[in-house]
N, C-alpha and C positions, 0 to 999 in steps of 0.2 A: 513194199511201199516205195514209191518214187520220192526223190528229194523234193519235188514240188509239193507233193502231198504232205511230207513232213513239215515243210515251211508253213503250209496252211494250218497244220495242227499247232505249231509253235505260235502262230499268230492268234489262234483261238485262245491259247493259254495266256498270251499277253493281254488280250482283250479282257479276259476274266480278271486278271490281276489289276489292270488299270481301272476297272469298274467296281472294285470293292475294296474297302478298308478292313473288311472282316478278318483277313488273315493277319494283318498287323495287330489288330485288337487281340486276336487269340494268342499271338506270339507274346505280347506284353502281359496278358492275363496269365498265361502259363508260367512265365518267369516269376510272377508274383505269387501264384497259387499252387505251384507244382508239388509242394509238400502235402497239400490237402485235397487236391482234385484228381480224378481219374482221367488219364490221358486218352482213354478210349472214347470219351465224349468229344474231345477235340478232334480225334481222327474221324469220327462220324461226320461232324460238321464240315471238315476240310474235304473229305471224300465226296460229299454231296455237291460241293462247289465245282468239282472237276468231273462229275458224272457225264456231262455232255461230251467229254473227250474220250474217257475210258472208264471201265469198272475196275481195272487192274491197277491199284494205287497203293503205294507203300509210303508211310509217313513216319519220320523219326521224331523223337522228342526235341531234337535240335531244329525242327521245322525244315527238314529237307523232304521234299515231296517228289517221288519218282512215279511217273505215269508210264506204264508199259503199253506200247502200241504193237500193231502187227508187224511181222517181219523182224522181230527182235529189236525194234527201235524204242528208245526211251527219251522222255523229256524230263529233265531234272530241274526242279524249282527250289531255290534256297531263299528262305525268308529270314532277314535279320531285323534289327530294331527299326531301321529307317528305309530299307529298300529291298528289292528282290532281284535275283539273277536267274536266267533261264539258260539251260544247256541242253542240246540234243545230241544223241549218240546212239550207236548200236549197243545193245545190252552187253555188259561184261567188258567193254572197252575202257 
């Protein structure tokens, strides 16, 4: 994967994040309901959000989302209470 293609994928992720409040809602809800709800339901909803990018998605209960792309590249999204951060890297770095 070329760096220009990686930038395009990061831009796609940014567009998804800018156009939905769903992830913030889920983050807040999980914080309130984690003792009672199954996180797999959250993972399913979040995974569907990023399916246009990749099917290889890992999601932690801390709302770190790792999207694995070809050529061992990853886009990592961290959702907190009020904002998100995106980082791109080669896997394992």
